MIVOVEX-44932 format. One record per residue (C-alpha): x, y, z; residue number from 1; residue in one letter. Coordinates in steps of 0.25 Angstrom, whole numbers, plus 5000, padded with zeros to 4 digits. Each point is the difference from the previous one (the first is absolute). Layout:
# MIVOVEX-44932
ATOM     x     y     z  pos  code
ATOM     X     Y     Z  NUM     A
...
***
This chain:
# MIVOVEX-44932
ATOM     x     y     z  pos  code
ATOM  5176  5046  5576    1     M
ATOM  5008  5005  5012    2     D
ATOM  5011  4992  5005    3     V
ATOM  5005  5004  5014    4     H
ATOM  5013  4995  5005    5     V
ATOM  5001  5001  5015    6     V
ATOM  5014  4996  5006    7     Y
ATOM  5005  4999  5014    8     N
ATOM  5014  5006  5000    9     Q
ATOM  5004  4993  5012   10     H
ATOM  4995  4986  4997   11     A
ATOM  5010  4988  4998   12     G
ATOM  5013  5008  5003   13     H
ATOM  4996  5011  4990   14     H
ATOM  4997  4991  4989   15     K
ATOM  4988  5007  4995   16     A
ATOM  5005  5012  4993   17     K
ATOM  5011  4993  4994   18     K
ATOM  4991  4989  4994   19     L
ATOM  4990  5011  4996   20     L
ATOM  5011  5008  4992   21     D
ATOM  5007  4988  4993   22     A
ATOM  4988  4990  4997   23     V
ATOM  4986  5005  5003   24     V
ATOM  4999  5014  4995   25     R
ATOM  5007  4997  4987   26     P
ATOM  4990  4988  4998   27     R
ATOM  4988  5008  5003   28     L
ATOM  5004  5011  4991   29     E
ATOM  5002  4990  4989   30     A
ATOM  4986  4994  5002   31     W
ATOM  4993  5014  5001   32     C
ATOM  5008  5004  4986   33     H
ATOM  4995  4986  4994   34     A
ATOM  4986  5003  5005   35     H
ATOM  4998  5014  4997   36     R
ATOM  4985  4999  4996   37     E
ATOM  4998  4997  5015   38     T
ATOM  5006  5014  5003   39     R
ATOM  5007  4994  5011   40     C
ATOM  5006  5009  5011   41     M
ATOM  5011  4997  5010   42     L
ATOM  5000  5005  5013   43     H
ATOM  5011  4998  5011   44     F
ATOM  4997  5002  5015   45     H
ATOM  5011  4997  5011   46     E
ATOM  4994  4996  5013   47     T
ATOM  5002  5010  5011   48     D
ATOM  5010  4996  5011   49     A
ATOM  4990  5003  5011   50     Q
ATOM  4987  4995  4995   51     T
ATOM  5004  4990  4990   52     G
ATOM  4991  4997  4988   53     A
ATOM  4988  5004  5008   54     I
ATOM  5001  5015  4996   55     G
ATOM  5002  4996  4985   56     T
ATOM  4987  4991  5001   57     G
ATOM  4993  5011  5006   58     R
ATOM  5005  5010  4990   59     A
ATOM  4997  4991  4988   60     L
ATOM  4985  4997  5004   61     T
ATOM  4998  5016  5001   62     Q
ATOM  5003  5001  4985   63     Q
ATOM  4988  4999  4990   64     A
ATOM  5000  4987  4996   65     I
ATOM  4995  4999  4985   66     D
ATOM  5010  4990  4994   67     R
ATOM  5005  4986  5003   68     A
ATOM  5011  5000  5010   69     S
ATOM  5011  4990  5003   70     V
ATOM  5008  5001  5012   71     Y
ATOM  5015  4995  4999   72     V
ATOM  5005  4998  5014   73     V
ATOM  5015  4999  5003   74     L
ATOM  5001  4996  5014   75     G
ATOM  4997  4989  5010   76     G
ATOM  4987  4995  5006   77     D
ATOM  4999  5012  5009   78     G
ATOM  5001  5010  4988   79     T
ATOM  4988  4993  4994   80     V
ATOM  4992  5000  5013   81     H
ATOM  5003  5015  5002   82     E
ATOM  4995  5003  4986   83     L
ATOM  4987  4993  5001   84     L
ATOM  4999  5005  5014   85     Q
ATOM  5001  5014  4995   86     G
ATOM  4990  4998  4989   87     M
ATOM  4990  4994  5009   88     Y
ATOM  5001  5011  5012   89     L
ATOM  4999  5011  4989   90     E
ATOM  4988  4994  4993   91     R
ATOM  4995  4987  5005   92     R
ATOM  4991  4997  4989   93     V
ATOM  5012  5001  4990   94     F
ATOM  5004  4986  5002   95     L
ATOM  4985  4995  4996   96     A
ATOM  4997  5011  4990   97     D
ATOM  5012  4999  4991   98     H
ATOM  5008  4989  5004   99     G
ATOM  5015  5000  5001  100     V
ATOM  5009  4994  4990  101     S
ATOM  5015  4998  5006  102     L
ATOM  5013  4996  4994  103     V
ATOM  5010  4995  5011  104     I
ATOM  5015  5001  4998  105     V
ATOM  5005  4995  5013  106     P
ATOM  5012  5006  5007  107     V
ATOM  4996  4998  5015  108     G
ATOM  5005  4991  5009  109     T
ATOM  4990  4989  5001  110     G
ATOM  4991  5002  4987  111     N
ATOM  4990  4990  5005  112     A
ATOM  4989  5006  4991  113     L
ATOM  5009  4998  4988  114     Y
ATOM  5006  4986  5003  115     H
ATOM  4986  4995  5003  116     S
ATOM  4995  5003  4987  117     H
ATOM  5012  4997  4991  118     F
ATOM  5005  4988  5006  119     G
ATOM  5009  4995  5012  120     P
ATOM  5011  4996  4990  121     D
ATOM  5004  5014  4996  122     I
ATOM  5015  5002  5002  123     S
ATOM  5008  5012  4997  124     P
ATOM  5013  4992  4997  125     S
ATOM  4992  4991  4990  126     R
ATOM  4991  5011  4994  127     D
ATOM  5005  5014  5001  128     P
ATOM  4988  5005  4994  129     T
ATOM  4990  4994  5010  130     W
ATOM  4996  5013  5005  131     R
ATOM  4994  5004  4987  132     L
ATOM  4990  4989  4998  133     R
ATOM  4987  5009  5005  134     S
ATOM  5007  5011  4991  135     L
ATOM  5001  4991  4988  136     E
ATOM  4986  4995  5001  137     A
ATOM  4995  5015  4999  138     F
ATOM  5009  5003  4989  139     L
ATOM  4996  4987  4992  140     R
ATOM  4985  5001  5002  141     S
ATOM  4995  5015  5001  142     A
ATOM  4993  5008  4996  143     P
ATOM  4990  4989  4995  144     A
ATOM  5002  4991  5012  145     G
ATOM  4998  5003  5014  146     R
ATOM  5006  4995  5013  147     A
ATOM  4995  4987  5004  148     S
ATOM  5005  4996  5014  149     C
ATOM  4989  5005  5010  150     A
ATOM  5006  5003  5013  151     L
ATOM  4993  4997  5013  152     T
ATOM  5000  5012  5009  153     V
ATOM  4998  5000  5015  154     M
ATOM  4995  5012  5008  155     R
ATOM  5004  5001  5015  156     A
ATOM  4993  5009  5010  157     N
ATOM  5002  5009  5007  158     P
ATOM  5006  5009  4989  159     G
ATOM  4994  4994  4988  160     S
ATOM  5014  4995  4996  161     R
ATOM  5002  4992  4988  162     L
ATOM  5008  4987  4998  163     A
ATOM  5003  4991  4988  164     C
ATOM  5010  4991  5007  165     V
ATOM  4998  4998  5015  166     V
ATOM  4994  5005  5012  167     V
ATOM  5006  4994  5013  168     S
ATOM  5002  5000  5015  169     H
ATOM  5009  4993  5009  170     A
ATOM  5013  4996  4995  171     L
ATOM  5000  5005  4986  172     H
ATOM  4996  5014  5005  173     T
ATOM  5011  5000  5010  174     A
ATOM  5010  4996  4989  175     I
ATOM  4996  5011  4991  176     L
ATOM  5001  5010  5011  177     R
ATOM  5013  4996  5006  178     D
ATOM  5006  4998  4986  179     S
ATOM  5000  5014  4997  180     E
ATOM  5010  5004  5011  181     A
ATOM  5009  4989  4993  182     L
ATOM  4998  5006  4986  183     R
ATOM  5012  5009  5000  184     S
ATOM  5011  4989  5004  185     N
ATOM  4992  4988  4994  186     H
ATOM  4993  5004  4987  187     P
ATOM  4997  4987  4994  188     G
ATOM  4991  4989  5005  189     L
ATOM  5009  4996  5011  190     E
ATOM  4994  5011  5009  191     R
ATOM  4986  4993  5001  192     F
ATOM  5006  4987  5005  193     Q
ATOM  5008  5008  5010  194     M
ATOM  4987  5007  5005  195     A
ATOM  4993  4986  5000  196     A
ATOM  5009  4994  5010  197     E
ATOM  4999  5012  5009  198     K
ATOM  4984  4998  5000  199     N
ATOM  4999  4985  4999  200     A
ATOM  4997  4998  5015  201     T
ATOM  4989  5012  5001  202     V
ATOM  4986  4994  5000  203     W
ATOM  4987  5010  4998  204     C
ATOM  4988  4999  5008  205     D
ATOM  4988  5003  4991  206     A
ATOM  4987  4994  4994  207     V
ATOM  4999  4998  4985  208     L
ATOM  4986  4999  4994  209     T
ATOM  4999  4995  4985  210     L
ATOM  4989  5005  4992  211     L
ATOM  4994  4991  4989  212     P
ATOM  4998  5003  4985  213     Q
ATOM  4986  5003  4995  214     E
ATOM  4999  4987  4993  215     Q
ATOM  5010  4991  5008  216     A
ATOM  5003  4998  5015  217     P
ATOM  5013  5001  5007  218     V
ATOM  5009  4988  4996  219     T
ATOM  5012  4995  5005  220     V
ATOM  5011  4990  4993  221     Y
ATOM  5001  4986  5005  222     D
ATOM  5014  4995  4998  223     P
ATOM  4996  4986  5000  224     T
ATOM  4990  5000  4989  225     T
ATOM  5006  5013  4993  226     R
ATOM  4988  5007  4998  227     I
ATOM  4992  5012  5006  228     F
ATOM  4988  4997  5008  229     R
ATOM  4990  5008  5008  230     A
ATOM  5004  5002  5014  231     V
ATOM  4986  4997  5005  232     N
ATOM  4998  4988  4991  233     E
ATOM  4992  4989  5006  234     K
ATOM  5007  4986  5000  235     R
ATOM  4993  4986  4998  236     V
ATOM  5011  4990  5000  237     N
ATOM  5011  4997  5010  238     Q
ATOM  5010  5008  4993  239     S
ATOM  4991  5012  4999  240     E
ATOM  4997  4998  5014  241     M
ATOM  5014  5002  5004  242     R
ATOM  5001  5012  4992  243     M
ATOM  4988  5006  5007  244     A
ATOM  5007  4997  5013  245     E
ATOM  5012  5007  4995  246     E
ATOM  4993  5012  4996  247     D
ATOM  4994  5000  5015  248     A
ATOM  5014  4999  5006  249     T
ATOM  5005  5010  4990  250     L
ATOM  4991  5009  5007  251     S
ATOM  4993  5005  4987  252     Y
ATOM  4987  5007  5005  253     E
ATOM  4990  5000  4989  254     C
ATOM  4990  5011  5000  255     M
ATOM  4985  4999  4994  256     P
ATOM  5003  5011  4990  257     D
ATOM  5012  4991  4994  258     G
ATOM  5012  5007  5008  259     R
ATOM  5010  4992  5006  260     V
ATOM  5008  5004  5012  261     R
ATOM  5014  4997  5005  262     L
ATOM  5007  5004  5013  263     R
ATOM  5014  5001  5002  264     G
ATOM  5011  5002  5003  265     P
ATOM  5005  5001  4986  266     F
ATOM  5015  5000  4995  267     I
ATOM  4996  5001  4985  268     Y
ATOM  4988  5006  4994  269     M
ATOM  5000  5004  4985  270     N
ATOM  4989  5004  4991  271     A
ATOM  5005  4998  4985  272     M
ATOM  4996  5002  4986  273     T
ATOM  5013  4995  4994  274     V
ATOM  5008  4988  5003  275     D
ATOM  5014  5006  5004  276     R
ATOM  5006  5011  5007  277     L
ATOM  5014  4998  4994  278     E
ATOM  5004  4992  4988  279     P
ATOM  5002  4987  5008  280     T
ATOM  4991  5003  5012  281     F
ATOM  4986  4995  4998  282     V
ATOM  4991  5001  5012  283     P
ATOM  4987  4998  4992  284     A
ATOM  5003  4990  4989  285     P
ATOM  4985  4999  4995  286     F
ATOM  4999  5014  4998  287     A
ATOM  5009  4999  4987  288     S
ATOM  4994  5001  4987  289     V
ATOM  5008  4988  4997  290     Y
ATOM  4993  4992  5011  291     A
ATOM  4992  4988  4996  292     P
ATOM  4986  5003  4996  293     E
ATOM  4993  4994  5012  294     P
ATOM  5009  5006  5010  295     L
ATOM  5001  5014  4993  296     R
ATOM  4996  5012  5007  297     R
ATOM  4988  5007  4994  298     P
ATOM  5000  5014  4997  299     S
ATOM  4990  5004  5010  300     D
ATOM  5007  4993  5011  301     A
ATOM  5013  5001  5009  302     M
ATOM  5009  4989  5005  303     D
ATOM  5002  5002  5016  304     V
ATOM  5013  4992  5005  305     V
ATOM  5000  4999  5015  306     V
ATOM  5008  4993  5011  307     M
ATOM  4996  4999  5014  308     R
ATOM  5010  4995  5010  309     P
ATOM  4989  4995  5009  310     M
ATOM  4995  4990  4990  311     Q
ATOM  5013  4992  5003  312     R
ATOM  4994  4989  5009  313     R
ATOM  5010  5001  5012  314     P
ATOM  4998  5014  5001  315     T
ATOM  4993  5003  5013  316     G
ATOM  5003  4987  5006  317     S
ATOM  5015  5002  5003  318     R
ATOM  5005  5008  5012  319     C
ATOM  5007  5010  4992  320     V
ATOM  4999  5015  4999  321     S
ATOM  4995  5006  4987  322     R
ATOM  5014  5006  4997  323     D
ATOM  5005  4985  5001  324     E
ATOM  4989  4995  4991  325     E
ATOM  5003  5010  4990  326     A
ATOM  5014  4997  4999  327     V
ATOM  4996  4986  4998  328     A
ATOM  4989  5002  4990  329     Y
ATOM  5009  5009  4992  330     A
ATOM  5011  4989  4999  331     S
ATOM  4991  4988  4998  332     D
ATOM  4989  5005  4992  333     V
ATOM  5001  5015  4995  334     L
ATOM  5014  4998  4993  335     Y
ATOM  4997  4988  4993  336     P
ATOM  4987  5006  4995  337     A
ATOM  5008  5011  4995  338     L
ATOM  5013  4995  4995  339     F
ATOM  4995  4985  4996  340     Q
ATOM  4986  5005  4995  341     G
ATOM  4999  5015  4996  342     M
ATOM  5014  5000  4994  343     Y
ATOM  4997  4987  4993  344     K
ATOM  4989  5004  4991  345     Q
ATOM  4989  5000  5010  346     G
ATOM  5002  4986  5006  347     R
ATOM  4996  5004  5014  348     H
ATOM  4985  4999  4995  349     V
ATOM  5002  4985  5002  350     D
ATOM  5006  5000  5013  351     M
ATOM  4993  4994  5012  352     T
ATOM  5005  4997  5015  353     Y
ATOM  5005  4985  5002  354     T
ATOM  4996  4993  5012  355     D
ATOM  5013  5006  5007  356     H
ATOM  4994  5014  4996  357     H
ATOM  5011  5003  4990  358     E
ATOM  4997  5006  4986  359     A
ATOM  4999  4989  4990  360     H
ATOM  4997  4999  4984  361     H
ATOM  4987  4992  4998  362     V
ATOM  5005  4998  4986  363     H
ATOM  5013  4996  4994  364     E
ATOM  4998  5001  4985  365     G
ATOM  4986  4995  4998  366     N
ATOM  5001  4988  5010  367     R
ATOM  4994  5004  5014  368     P
ATOM  5006  4996  5013  369     F
ATOM  4993  4992  5010  370     R
ATOM  4997  5010  5012  371     V
ATOM  4991  4999  5012  372     T
ATOM  4992  5013  4998  373     H
ATOM  5001  5012  4990  374     S
ATOM  5001  5013  5009  375     R
ATOM  5006  5009  4990  376     P
ATOM  5012  5009  5004  377     V
ATOM  4995  5011  4991  378     V
ATOM  4985  5003  4999  379     E
ATOM  4997  5004  4985  380     Y
ATOM  4986  5007  4999  381     F
ATOM  4993  5006  4988  382     R
ATOM  4990  5012  5003  383     A
ATOM  4995  5013  4995  384     A
ATOM  5006  5008  5011  385     G
ATOM  5003  5000  5015  386     Y
ATOM  4999  5007  5013  387     E
ATOM  5012  5002  5009  388     W
ATOM  4998  5004  5014  389     T
ATOM  5013  5001  5010  390     P
ATOM  4997  4997  5014  391     L
ATOM  5003  5011  5010  392     P
ATOM  5014  5003  5003  393     G
ATOM  5007  4993  4988  394     D
ATOM  5006  5011  4993  395     E
ATOM  5007  4990  4990  396     Q
ATOM  4986  4995  4996  397     A
ATOM  4995  5014  4996  398     R
ATOM  5011  5001  4989  399     S
ATOM  4994  4998  4986  400     M
ATOM  5008  4999  4987  401     C
ATOM  4993  5005  4986  402     V
ATOM  5009  4996  4989  403     D
ATOM  5012  5005  5008  404     G
ATOM  4995  5012  5007  405     T
ATOM  4998  4997  5015  406     V
ATOM  4990  5007  5009  407     V
ATOM  4994  4998  5013  408     N
ATOM  4985  4996  5002  409     V
ATOM  4991  4997  5012  410     D
ATOM  4991  4992  4990  411     H
ATOM  5001  4996  4985  412     A
ATOM  4991  4997  4990  413     N
ATOM  5005  4994  4986  414     V
ATOM  4992  4996  4988  415     Q
ATOM  5001  4997  4986  416     V
ATOM  4997  5014  4992  417     L
ATOM  4991  4994  4990  418     R
ATOM  4998  5013  4993  419     S
ATOM  5015  5002  4997  420     A
ATOM  5003  4998  4985  421     H
ATOM  5015  4999  5000  422     V
ATOM  5007  4992  4988  423     Y
ATOM  5014  4996  4997  424     L
ATOM  5006  4999  4987  425     W
ATOM  5006  4986  4999  426     G
***
């Protein structure tokens, strides 16, 4: 067995090398000694300052692969993304033919992939060994066992870029882009909130087209019933007729081939395969492996979280400028959705507009409020993929974030890469 240890020297205030030398290397060496019959070989790879782990991934796939391999990654979500990206770019069949077995030792900023699989209650102050849970699973079960947590991988075109956490546009992409300029003075999570405040009133004009799964239509979460339903589902009773009318006013354009088109502007648009982007920031709660079974994201789908300011009923009817409306929307709707919802374990999915057009929680505990209508503040979809088409002249809408890497596109096509076999020890 070959164990390749890939570490990002710059991740998490340079924690990776210290953790490698103090903990990870000694434990792996002891494990290899105890399992001499496997002829375990340890290989250590420091990521390149310029290309990150992409070059490492490419180099590893160029080697002859005639033995089982495990990849221990000390870094953040970006390091995992870069390693897989390098493997895929160098030999695209690699992921399908051999599979990738990962051990993650998180030393990044958000560590979304790790937190999503090992639970939201991990705290360094309560459990100083929290970073080692994936490593411990490997040391405990290998070589007889195998990594059992299958990761969903998204492929974003153009560029065949892979993501196992998030592909985004609008606000989240702007936050990732602008937070980099703040990293030197604000290396912690606070830089993301600073970048969010800067971009909270910037809307993106684009068209979003959601793609159905092979065996399932595009579905949307209904906060009043707390279930996913087909966007184009036919209604028979009065309550269902009301939902159909809501679909029409929410401008869901249902195509004969199952695609669903939404028009902007957009303030938030994230496609996710995990529930959180930070330990306590949960945009997609149903993407978690801990979500209730009826709501849990299946492995061949992504959860798409959308906020469209024009879906707020008074928008367009008041004699105010778009800039004025954007300021009001940020204050009345966006900030409550972010700070009272996404930062509160995902409560934003149950927010609807009140008769006064303010964000409001449909449920308090298990008891629903009596509201006149159920127009959601956040539209939460489940799909196999999507297409994103910026309107001419909107440069912000051209930005796309793929697991932390921000690029500009004129048109994006993002789909679940069903041929990828990536597994996490856990």
